[in-house]
DRENPAVO-616117 format. One line per field, with one value per residue (C-alpha): residue in three letters; chain; residue number from 1; x negated, y, z negated. Coordinates in Angstrom, 3 decimals. Each point is the difference from the previous one (the first is absolute). Layout:
REM DRENPAVO-616117
bagu	ALA/... $
pafi	A/... $
koldren	NUM/... $
xx	X/... $
yy	Y/... $
zz	Z/... $
END
This chain:
REM DRENPAVO-616117
bagu	MET/LYS/ALA/THR/ILE/MET/LEU/GLY/ALA/ALA/GLY/ALA/LEU/THR/LEU/ALA/GLY/ILE/THR/GLN/ALA/SER/PRO/PHE/GLY/GLY/PHE/THR/PHE/GLU/SER/LEU/GLY/ASP/ALA/GLY/TYR/GLY/GLU/THR/TYR/ARG/LEU/TYR/VAL/ASN/MET/GLU/ALA/GLY/THR/ARG/ILE/ASP/ALA/VAL/PHE/GLY/ASN/SER/VAL/GLY/SER/LEU/SER/ILE/GLY/LEU/GLN/ASP/GLY/MET/ASN/PHE/TYR/GLN/ASN/GLY/LEU/GLY/GLY/PRO/THR/SER/THR/SER/ILE/ASN/SER/ALA/PHE/PHE/PRO/LEU/ALA/PRO/SER/LEU/GLU/PHE/ASP/SER/TYR/VAL/THR/VAL/GLY/ALA/LEU/TYR/ALA/ASN/GLY/ALA/PRO/PHE/ALA/GLU/ASN/LYS/LEU/LEU/ASP/ILE/GLY/ILE/ASP/PHE/ALA/SER/PHE/GLU/ALA/GLY/GLY/GLU/LEU/ALA/THR/ASN/ASN/GLY/SER/TRP/PHE/VAL/THR/PRO/ALA/ASP/ALA/GLN/GLY/GLU/GLU/LEU/GLY/GLY/MET/VAL/LEU/ILE/GLY/GLN/PHE/THR/VAL/ILE/GLY/GLY/SER/GLY/ASN/GLY/ALA/ALA/ASP/LEU/THR/GLY/GLN/ILE/SER/ILE/GLN/GLY/LYS/ASP/VAL/ASP/GLY/ASN/THR/PHE/GLN/GLU/LEU/GLY/ILE/THR/TRP/VAL/PRO/ALA/PRO/GLY/ALA/LEU/ALA/LEU/LEU/GLY/LEU/ALA/GLY/LEU/ALA/GLY/ARG/ARG/ARG/ARG/ARG $
pafi	A/A/A/A/A/A/A/A/A/A/A/A/A/A/A/A/A/A/A/A/A/A/A/A/A/A/A/A/A/A/A/A/A/A/A/A/A/A/A/A/A/A/A/A/A/A/A/A/A/A/A/A/A/A/A/A/A/A/A/A/A/A/A/A/A/A/A/A/A/A/A/A/A/A/A/A/A/A/A/A/A/A/A/A/A/A/A/A/A/A/A/A/A/A/A/A/A/A/A/A/A/A/A/A/A/A/A/A/A/A/A/A/A/A/A/A/A/A/A/A/A/A/A/A/A/A/A/A/A/A/A/A/A/A/A/A/A/A/A/A/A/A/A/A/A/A/A/A/A/A/A/A/A/A/A/A/A/A/A/A/A/A/A/A/A/A/A/A/A/A/A/A/A/A/A/A/A/A/A/A/A/A/A/A/A/A/A/A/A/A/A/A/A/A/A/A/A/A/A/A/A/A/A/A/A/A/A/A/A/A/A/A/A/A/A/A/A/A/A/A/A/A/A $
koldren	1/2/3/4/5/6/7/8/9/10/11/12/13/14/15/16/17/18/19/20/21/22/23/24/25/26/27/28/29/30/31/32/33/34/35/36/37/38/39/40/41/42/43/44/45/46/47/48/49/50/51/52/53/54/55/56/57/58/59/60/61/62/63/64/65/66/67/68/69/70/71/72/73/74/75/76/77/78/79/80/81/82/83/84/85/86/87/88/89/90/91/92/93/94/95/96/97/98/99/100/101/102/103/104/105/106/107/108/109/110/111/112/113/114/115/116/117/118/119/120/121/122/123/124/125/126/127/128/129/130/131/132/133/134/135/136/137/138/139/140/141/142/143/144/145/146/147/148/149/150/151/152/153/154/155/156/157/158/159/160/161/162/163/164/165/166/167/168/169/170/171/172/173/174/175/176/177/178/179/180/181/182/183/184/185/186/187/188/189/190/191/192/193/194/195/196/197/198/199/200/201/202/203/204/205/206/207/208/209/210/211/212/213/214/215/216/217/218/219/220/221/222/223 $
xx	-15.671/3.558/2.117/3.145/3.041/1.909/3.394/0.069/1.364/3.451/1.520/-1.273/1.466/3.410/-0.115/-1.093/2.744/-2.586/0.122/-2.637/1.558/-0.818/-2.718/-1.188/-2.952/-1.205/-2.506/-3.692/-2.040/-3.190/-2.559/-2.224/-1.922/-0.660/-1.495/0.099/3.715/1.312/0.573/1.567/2.460/1.951/3.294/1.244/3.169/-0.737/2.209/0.376/-1.500/2.253/1.984/0.045/0.957/2.078/0.705/-1.149/2.792/1.813/3.758/2.616/-0.627/-3.770/-1.676/-3.469/-2.846/-3.755/-1.762/-3.063/-1.092/-0.241/-2.880/-0.364/0.896/0.147/-2.711/1.615/-2.084/1.031/-0.456/2.194/3.635/2.341/0.111/-2.502/1.231/-1.856/-3.342/-2.002/-3.034/-1.713/-0.576/-1.894/-3.502/0.780/2.048/-1.046/2.227/3.134/-0.609/0.820/3.301/2.979/2.881/2.674/0.433/1.263/-2.872/-1.965/-2.958/-0.163/1.883/-1.523/1.675/-3.138/-0.094/3.043/0.253/2.166/1.643/3.764/0.602/3.023/1.421/3.326/1.350/-3.311/-1.240/-3.784/-0.714/-0.950/-2.103/-1.822/-0.749/-1.653/2.999/2.587/1.683/3.665/3.398/3.333/1.229/-2.887/-2.327/-3.080/0.524/-0.587/2.461/0.074/-1.485/-3.149/-2.961/-1.510/2.563/-1.362/-2.116/-3.724/-1.700/3.093/0.108/1.647/-1.628/2.447/-2.297/-3.423/-0.403/-3.091/0.241/-1.906/-1.058/0.713/-1.433/-0.786/3.017/2.800/2.630/-0.608/-0.430/3.071/3.500/2.736/3.303/1.024/2.530/-0.836/1.897/-1.273/0.399/-0.745/-1.557/3.435/0.764/2.463/0.030/-0.982/-0.197/-1.913/1.385/-1.680/-3.254/-2.906/-3.384/-0.997/-3.049/0.692/-2.050/-2.942/1.028/1.900/3.407/2.636/3.396/3.288/2.076/2.953/3.198/-1.821/-1.836/1.933/-0.140/2.429/-0.114/1.956/-0.448 $
yy	-5.156/-0.314/-3.123/-0.041/-2.077/-0.514/-1.479/-3.770/-2.488/0.257/-2.182/2.337/2.945/-1.644/-0.717/3.529/1.547/1.896/-0.022/0.464/3.399/1.498/2.689/-1.358/-2.382/-0.881/1.568/0.863/0.140/2.060/-0.722/2.926/-2.059/0.773/3.412/-0.677/0.475/-3.259/-1.402/2.668/-1.002/2.016/-1.530/0.629/-1.026/-1.230/1.703/0.045/2.906/3.057/-0.932/1.426/-0.540/2.589/-1.735/-2.773/-0.921/-2.461/-0.444/-2.506/-2.153/-0.142/1.428/1.558/-1.328/0.281/-1.826/-2.039/-3.473/-0.759/1.700/2.825/3.688/2.973/2.608/3.406/3.153/2.767/2.643/-1.838/-0.964/-2.630/1.341/1.333/3.560/-0.122/-1.017/3.187/-1.072/3.334/-1.313/-3.116/1.571/1.006/-3.075/-2.893/-2.461/1.815/-1.423/-3.474/0.852/-2.269/1.712/-0.406/1.934/0.059/0.577/2.667/-0.860/3.180/3.186/1.752/-2.534/-1.632/-1.507/2.181/3.784/0.021/-2.241/0.361/-3.170/-0.008/-2.521/-0.586/-2.404/-1.627/-0.171/-0.059/-0.335/-3.689/0.441/3.001/-2.099/-2.666/-2.299/-0.910/2.497/-0.995/1.395/-1.211/3.519/2.196/0.971/1.902/1.552/2.647/1.460/-1.193/3.382/-0.533/-1.191/-2.055/-2.794/-0.812/-3.108/0.488/-2.901/-2.124/0.583/2.285/0.343/-0.457/-0.142/-0.232/-2.346/-0.440/-3.230/-0.453/-3.641/-0.401/-2.823/1.939/-1.479/2.555/-2.307/-2.428/2.547/2.085/-1.436/1.882/0.444/3.147/1.282/2.508/2.321/1.749/0.572/-2.438/1.022/0.992/2.221/-2.411/-0.279/-3.437/-1.571/-3.018/-1.142/-2.040/-0.745/-1.446/-1.632/-3.219/-2.302/-3.125/-3.247/0.588/3.566/3.075/0.101/2.700/-1.208/1.794/-1.250/-1.971/1.831/3.280/0.699/1.569/2.595/2.766/2.317/3.157/3.262 $
zz	4.140/1.275/-0.340/2.101/-0.905/3.227/0.669/0.012/2.500/1.561/-2.707/-2.689/1.882/0.021/-3.730/-0.746/2.117/2.041/3.789/2.667/0.824/-3.395/0.003/-3.358/0.270/-3.480/-2.368/0.032/-3.211/0.277/-2.709/-1.014/-2.555/-3.657/-0.782/-3.721/-0.623/1.444/3.478/2.219/2.720/2.539/1.066/3.533/1.805/3.522/2.586/3.767/1.935/0.081/-3.115/-3.515/-3.639/-1.811/-3.315/-2.309/-2.387/-2.209/-0.331/-1.117/3.078/-0.404/-3.086/0.281/-2.098/0.291/-2.805/-0.834/-0.905/-3.727/-1.781/2.538/-0.269/2.324/-0.504/-0.537/-0.129/-2.393/2.713/2.505/0.190/1.410/3.570/2.517/-0.572/-3.347/1.507/0.580/2.007/-0.730/-3.533/1.121/-0.323/-3.608/-0.910/2.277/-1.858/1.242/3.479/-1.344/-1.679/0.746/1.802/2.668/3.225/3.548/2.405/-1.867/-2.188/-2.038/-0.893/3.024/2.320/1.395/2.595/0.817/-0.229/-3.153/-2.572/-0.413/-1.995/-2.319/-2.443/-1.709/-2.589/-0.972/-3.579/0.373/-3.746/0.059/3.153/-1.457/-3.095/2.173/0.435/2.612/2.312/0.340/0.970/1.342/0.748/1.098/2.822/1.067/3.405/2.649/2.488/3.631/0.976/-2.100/2.056/-2.825/0.480/3.454/0.484/0.559/1.715/-0.589/-3.782/-2.576/-3.425/-2.900/-3.005/-1.588/-2.958/-2.152/-1.966/-3.247/-0.059/3.715/2.072/3.178/1.795/-0.055/1.444/-2.860/-2.826/0.845/-0.193/1.730/1.716/1.849/2.501/2.733/2.310/3.097/3.713/2.820/3.296/1.383/-2.980/-1.585/-3.795/-1.318/-3.444/-1.259/-3.345/-2.715/1.824/-1.965/0.283/-1.755/0.016/2.068/0.299/2.287/0.890/-1.075/1.636/0.045/-1.162/-0.393/-2.899/1.332/-0.745/-0.605/3.221/2.839/2.691/0.880/2.969/0.641/1.825 $
END
């Protein structure tokens, strides 16, 4: 089941510092259910057709954090690692639990690159120790990324996968279980570089709405 958190009304767009022209269109949480290790969610960034994401990052303007509600933990498999480059799908028949490891990515599900031909994900400046121990992933000076030449950053069906998270004690609602703020960089349909800074998702009365933190969210374009 997929739950999409779209941009709100025009007033919300103004407060968030996000304009109609942005290729960024919110988040989609795909729920894979509980296979015995916790509720597994895949987190996608919604993007316009023909656009891409090259980096997910945190900096001094908008720190990156992906955490959990109180009493929950990320499931981490001993055979996996913090990024999709550590997820060897050839091991799934021998170690089925590896498929439900928690990790971050851009586009590719596994080390073999699926659904792309290869996985060229890199990371810099991120201490994954807390995340690998089941806790929060956080940085104010780090990124996981691909280069603009790597196919895996391209949107597929209007979405780019940025992580899989299995939540021990999860409710089945990824947007409610996961707390987060990220920044992204990529290319719009014209090949211009864009950034979205300090974007987050929060539960709102009657619905889940995407909000950008006032003073943190912003957009920059350059060639």
